[in-house]
C-alpha atoms as one frame of an Amber mdcrd trajectory, in Angstrom:
protein
   0.000   0.000   0.000   1.284   3.434  -0.889   2.200   5.368   2.289   0.870
   8.590   0.797  -2.679   7.249   0.505  -5.249   8.709   2.885  -5.911   6.714
   6.007  -9.247   4.984   6.221 -11.116   4.815   9.526 -12.932   1.725  10.789
 -16.128   3.169   9.319 -14.644   3.132   5.831 -14.577   6.876   5.251 -11.404
   8.783   4.511  -9.853  10.032   7.729  -9.515  13.773   8.081  -5.967  15.098
   7.553  -6.355  16.793  10.948  -6.081  13.360  12.572  -3.182  11.983  10.544
   0.169  11.448  12.199   2.033  14.708  12.693  -1.016  16.880  12.083  -2.360
  18.734  15.070  -6.042  18.645  15.821  -8.954  20.157  17.694  -9.325  17.254
  20.113  -6.911  18.666  22.679  -8.921  21.888  22.931  -6.680  23.688  20.505
  -6.742  24.319  16.809  -3.312  23.690  15.385  -2.817  23.840  11.638  -0.397
  22.100   9.294   2.578  24.122   8.118   5.488  24.030   5.723   8.142  21.977
   7.554  10.921  23.996   5.896   9.877  27.005   8.012  10.683  25.357  11.343
  14.432  26.236  11.492  13.680  29.806  10.431  10.964  30.090  13.116  13.460
  28.891  15.728  15.914  31.543  14.585  13.209  34.222  14.805  12.318  33.106
  18.348  15.900  33.686  19.429  16.056  37.100  17.701  12.775  38.744  18.667
  12.222  42.486  18.283  11.810  44.647  21.401   8.050  44.844  20.817   7.765
  41.063  20.404   9.754  40.484  23.595   7.640  43.001  25.482   4.358  41.426
  24.395   5.632  37.850  24.779   6.531  38.566  28.403   2.815  39.317  28.996
   1.373  36.429  26.917   3.640  33.554  27.920   2.794  30.942  30.547  -0.956
  31.263  29.987  -1.080  34.672  31.683  -3.915  35.924  29.482  -7.229  34.118
  30.086  -5.335  30.941  30.875  -4.794  30.174  27.177  -1.577  29.081  25.504
   0.146  31.370  23.037   2.975  30.338  20.731   5.538  32.761  19.355   6.953
  32.747  15.834   4.638  29.889  14.895   4.681  28.403  11.378   1.151  28.288
   9.928   0.484  27.290   6.326   3.375  28.900   4.438   3.868  31.758   6.929
   5.455  32.363  10.308   3.084  34.375  12.481   4.326  36.417  15.435   1.914
  34.937  18.002  -0.735  32.222  17.762  -3.408  31.079  20.202  -4.907  27.787
  18.976  -7.774  27.693  21.477  -9.061  31.103  20.368  -8.003  30.582  16.731
  -6.226  33.926  16.999  -3.113  35.267  15.266  -1.374  38.411  16.514   0.981
  40.260  14.202   3.276  43.102  15.252   4.152  45.425  12.407   7.343  47.436
  12.139   7.667  50.542   9.999   8.268  48.517   6.802   4.666  47.278   6.944
   3.399  50.775   6.149   4.847  50.605   2.628   2.279  49.737  -0.039   4.110
  46.565  -1.136   4.155  45.209   2.417   0.530  46.188   3.011  -0.517  44.187
  -0.052   1.453  41.171   1.144  -0.058  41.484   4.630  -3.590  41.685   3.216
  -3.022  38.546   1.122  -1.547  36.713   4.101  -4.391  37.798   6.400  -6.957
  36.645   3.830  -5.397  33.168   3.700  -5.360  32.924   7.503  -8.967  34.117
   7.738  -9.889  31.588   5.069  -8.860  28.749   7.408 -10.895  30.178  10.283
  -8.337  32.309  12.091  -8.744  35.888  13.303  -5.785  38.200  12.719  -5.086
  41.159  15.016  -2.402  43.618  13.913  -0.619  46.097  16.141   2.145  48.573
  15.467   5.469  47.964  17.264   5.389  51.472  18.739   1.860  50.906  20.024
   2.977  47.732  21.829   5.918  49.512  23.440   4.039  52.677  24.458   0.482
  51.428  25.054   0.974  47.809  26.074  -2.017  47.756  28.425  -4.366  48.929
  25.647  -2.953  46.256  23.320  -3.406  43.593  26.002  -6.970  44.791  26.627
  -7.773  44.403  22.922  -6.210  40.925  22.832  -7.994  39.936  26.048 -11.356
  41.095  24.677 -10.881  39.137  21.454  -9.718  35.968  23.219 -12.615  36.209
  25.641 -15.088  36.764  22.800 -13.702  33.838  20.809 -13.602  31.279  23.596
 -16.553  32.652  25.583 -15.194  32.257  29.076 -14.828  34.550  32.041 -11.133
  35.237  32.294 -10.873  37.452  35.365  -9.428  35.347  38.198 -10.563  37.925
  40.780 -14.211  37.304  39.868 -13.756  33.502  39.966 -11.099  32.723  42.587
  -9.861  29.124  42.670 -11.386  27.000  45.395  -9.178  26.372  48.416  -8.010
  22.785  48.866 -10.084  20.833  51.397  -7.125  20.231  53.717  -4.255  22.463
  54.674  -0.740  21.100  55.049  -0.069  20.041  58.609  -3.573  18.842  59.427
  -6.859  20.397  60.460
């Protein structure tokens, strides 16, 4: 049997490519997408050479600090590397430097955004200067979009975690 043939489930239908080996899926609560494997080394290089704005925002998004959802940085998606990606909210965040204001870059960004939207992702774009000077406003916009897309209450002060039934050391 040719290894490139689609896998067939026990019900006889062709198995979705989302469930094939190496493809991420929605089962784990996320929404990971296939990507061009050749981008992986370049994405790693970008993660180790982040801009000041990317570092500043990453410090606030990492470790599930925003709504308890996971963000990835410099994530390959389709044939692109996006700045930040939240699979649970199906959200892409792009930080644009000054070169993105040129007409050629704007056209490329619009085409890229259209392809990402076409696969069900929402793209939020922020200017690097905006992230560095108005980080709280940027985080508020991201928080609102994540909350809207996953429909959960994200404020831990409104829903404090329950205390464990027993304290260390006994009663």
